[in-house]
N, C-alpha and C positions, 0 to 999 in steps of 0.2 A: 698319635698323629692323625689317624683316620677319624677319631672322635672330634678333634678340633676342626678338621676339614668339613665334616658333616655339619658341625655347629655353624661354621661360616656360611655354608651353602644355605642352611635353614634361615639364618638371620638375613642373608641377602634376599632370599625369596620373600620373607616377611616385609622387608623394606620396599621391594618392588611391588608387592601386593597392595600395601597401604597407599603407595603413590598412585597406582592404577585405580584403586577405589576412589581416592580423592579426585582424580581427574574425571572419572565417570560422574561423580556427584556434581562437579562444577559444570560439566557438559550438559547434564540433565537440567540443572538450574538455568543455564543460558538458553537452552532449547525451550523451556517452559516460559521464560520471560519473552522470548521472541514470539511464541505462539500467542501469548496474552496480548502482545502489542498488535499482532495481525488481527486478532479477534476484535479488539477495540476499533481498529480501522474499519473492519467489516461492518460493525454496528453503526459507525458514523456514516459510512457510505450508504447503508440501507436507510438510515434516517434521512439522508439527503435525497434519496430516491423517493421516499414517501412525501417529502415536502414539495418537491418539484413535480411529482407525478410521472417522472421519466426515470428509467434505469440508465445506468452508465452506458450500456450497449446501445440503447435506443438513441441517446443523445449523440453518441459517436456516429451512428448511422445517419441521423438527420443532418449533421454537419459534415458528413463524409470525411471523418478523421480516423486514422487507425491508432495513432499514438497521441498522448496528451501533450501537444505542443501549443503553447499560448499563441504563437504567431500564426500557425496553421488554423487554429480555432477562430481567431479574429478575422483572418483573410476569408475563410469560408463563410463565416457569419455575415460579414459585410456584403459579400456577393449575394448570398441567399436572401438577405433582408431587402436589398435593392430590387432583386428580381421579383420578389413577392409583394412589392409595394402596391397598394390598392390603386394608386394613381396611374400605374402602368399596366393595369389589368390583372394584378396579382391577387392573392387570397390573404385576407387578414388572418384567417385561421392558420394557414401555413406560416405566415410571418410570426404569429404567436408561438408556434411550435419551434421555430428557429430561435426565438428569444429564450424560451424555456430550456432548449437544448444547450445553448451557450451558458446560461446560468448554472445548469447542472454540471457541465464540464468545468466551469470555473470553481464551483464548490468542491469538486473532486480534486482539482489542483491544490486548493487551499488545504484540504484534508491531508494530502500527500506531503505538502510543505510542513504542516504541523508534525506529522509523523517523523519526517527527516530531522526536524528540530529536536524532537524528544530523543531520538536515537543519538544525536550528536552531543547532547548534554552529558557531562561526566556523571557516572554512576557514583552515588555516595553511600 
């Protein structure tokens, strides 16, 4: 009787061990896939910074936005563009910086939208 009880306990431990190992492998694979996706997004963001000449943080500071909200970006862009218009005594240089900042933030929004779209696609 004790022999059978010991065999049942050993078999149960083996089943639980295999299930735990399989769950760990799946978790590691999911973690690796998420890290790869974040890495690609980082490369895209860095490439966008190189093209526009502005980092994401610089663009946010120029347009005075803390979160990437298209409405807030557009509102601040329009205000700063009008204020820095040369016809009202503004600076063309600052106006150009405002335009580049808006372009950089729009590029970041596009990158984030692409990443969300990729995450929502069913994995095959």
